N, C-alpha and C positions, 0 to 999 in steps of 0.2 A: 928142615924141608918145609916149603910153603904148602899149607894144607887148608882146605875148606871142607866142612862136612855139609853135604847137600841132601835135601829131602827127595827120595826116589820111591816110586811105586806106592803112592799113598792109597790107603784104604780107609774110607770114612766109617768109623765105628759108632759114633754117637754125635749127631749134629746139635742136639739140644742140651748137652751136658758139659759142664766145666768142673774139674776136680781140683781142689785146693791142695797144694803141696806144703811141705814143712816150712818153707821160707815165706809163706803168705802169698804165693803166686798161684795163678790159675793156669792150667794147661790149655794148649790150643785145642780146637774142636776136631782135629783130625790126628790120627796116629799113622806112622809109617815106618819104613826101614831106612836107617841111616847108613850110608856108605862113605868111607873116607877116601879122598882123592887128592892129588897134588895140583889140580887145576879145576876151573869152573867150566863144566860143559854147558851147552845149551840145554834148557829143560823144556820138554814138550808141554805146552800150556794145557793140554787135555788131561794131564796127570796131576795138576795142582791148580788151586784157585788163585794163587798169586802168580802172575805172569813174570817169569824170571828168564832173562836171556843174558848170554855172555857177550861182552864187547871186546875182550881179549882174554888171555890165559889166566888173568888174575882179577878181572873186574866183572861184576854182574849188575844188571839193572832190573829193578823190581817195579812192576806196575800192578794195578789191581783190576785191569780191564776184564779179566775172565772170572773174577771172584763173584760169588753170589752176594747180593746186597742184604743187609740186615744181619750178617754173621761175621764172626771172627774168621779171617782167611786162614786157610791151611798153612801150617808151618810157622805160626806165631803163637806166643804165650803171653798172658797178661799178668801183671804184678802190681802190688800197691805198697807204698812206703808211708808210715805214719798213720794218722787218724783217718776216718772216713769209712764208709760202708760199701760203696759201689765202685765197680770198674766196668766200663762199657766202651770197648773198642770194637768197631765193626765197619764194614764197607758200606758207603753211601753214594748216592748219585749227586754230582755237582755239575750243573750246566751241561748235562749229557756225558759227563766223564765219571768214571768210578774212582773213588779215593778212599783212603784208610782214615777213619775218623775216631777221635776221642770225644765221646758224647756226654760223659758225666758232667752235670752242671750244678751239683748241690753238695760237693765235698768241701771241708774246711781248708783253711790256709796251710795247715801242716800235713796235707795229704798230697802224695805224688802218684800220678798214673803212669805206668810203664808198660810198653809192649816190646818184647824181644823176639828176634828172629832165631828160630831153633837151629838152623843149619850153618851158622857162622860163629866161630870161636876164634878170636884174634887178639893180638897185642898191638901190632902196628897196622893201622888201617886208615883209609881215607873214606869218609862218608859225605854224601851230598844228597840233598832232597829239596823238593818244593814244599812249602807249608803255607797255610792260610789261617789266621786267627778269625774265628767266627764270633764268639762272644765270651763274656765272663766279667763278673763284678769284682771278684777278688783278684783274678789273674787272667791274662790272655796270652796266647802264644804257646810255644813249645820248642822242642829241639831233639837232640840226640842223647842216648846213653851209650857208653862203651866201657870195655873191661868190666862188664856187669858180672859180679860174682853171685849175688843174691839180692833180695829186695832192699837190703840195708847197706850194700857196699858196691859203689860204682862211680863213674864220672858222668857229669852232665854239662852240656852247653845248650843254652836256650835263649831265644829272642822273646821279649815281652812287649806287647803292643800297648799296654797301659803305661808302662814305665819308659818306653822308647829306649831300650837298652838291650845289650847282649852280654850275658855273664856266663863264666865257666866255673863250675863247682866240683867238689867231691862230696859224695855221701859216704861217710864212714861210720859204721855201727849205728846207722839210722839218723845221723846228724849231718845236715847239709852245711858246707862252709864254702864261701866264695874264695877263689884263689887269686893271688896277686899277678899282675901282668909283668912280663919281661920288660925291664927298663922303666917302668912306671909305678910299680908297687901296688898296694891294695886300693884300687880305684872303684871297686864294684863294677868290673867289666868296662864296656865302652858305650857311650851314648850314641844311638842311631835310631832314626825313624823307621818303624815297621808298622805301617797303617793296618788297621783291622779290615777284614773282608777284601784283602788284596793278596795275591800270590807273591811270595818271596822265596829266595834260595838261600839255604844255609849250608855251609861246608866246614868240615873238620878234617885236619890232617894230624894223626897221632903217630909220632915217631919216637920210640923209647920214652924219655921223660919230657919231651917237648910237644906241645899241642898248639896248632895254628888254626885260627878261626877266621872264616870269611862270611860276609853277608852280601847277597846280590852281586857276587863276583869280586868284591873288594875285600882285601885283607884288613882285618880289624886289629888283632892283637895276637900275642903268643903267651903261653903259660908254661912254666916248668914245674913238674911235681913228680914225686916218686912214691906216692902212697900205694898205688896199684901198678905193679910192674909185670905181671903175667897176663895170660890170655883171659878173655871173658866174652860174654855175649854183646851184641850191638842191638840198638832198637830206637824207639821213639819215646818221648817223655812229655807230659804236661802236668800242670799243678792245679790243685783245688778244683775250681769250677770252670777252668778254661776249656772251651769246646774248640778243637783244632783239627784241621784237615791236613793230611800228608799225601804226597804222591811222588812218583818217579825217583825212587831211592836208588842211588848208585853206591856200590861197596867195592873197594879195592883193598885186598889184603896184601900187606907187604912183609909179612913174617918170613 
């Protein structure tokens, strides 16, 4: 049965506190009651700081228009993989619009910044979002995580504005490995221009062991892998010192 867990009747207990769990992740700044349903209903934006609306029975669109700036929005949790000391995900203003930003700019190359959505747990899923690379000397850009088990086990697809490429990886037991492309082999993803300080769209379709990646509406490549075959969280990812903005997240669960 197709199921999505959504966040309902949120009660803010502590806006200034983040609590680290056993996987090295930090909990979101709001706690609430989770109810399990077979479809995605519209969510009243007055009950959550992430504006979530349903576009059909299986798809929801998330914006950050109603979220307070300078804070982690309700319904999200932060995590880190590897070295580095800080995680800083929060809502910021961008040209009159509110977006979700990864603002840490001083972590080393072997540090990954992750923010996951608490109310989605899926295997087969389509993810689409707008992103903008702001700055970073070691790395720039970002992308999605899916089938996220914990801070050391998940899939990534990301666009890099310094390298001008898009690459799909797995992180298994804390080690990141790029995966070969269908029909092309181990190419380290695909070369594509993703200029800094410009909005781009990245899309992922995950169906069983086949993953299809799009950038700005164009299909780039497919990857087949069976490392993680069950459900997991979805969310955003960036590396090291990459400051990146995200907005207009669309999630379709196909389980």
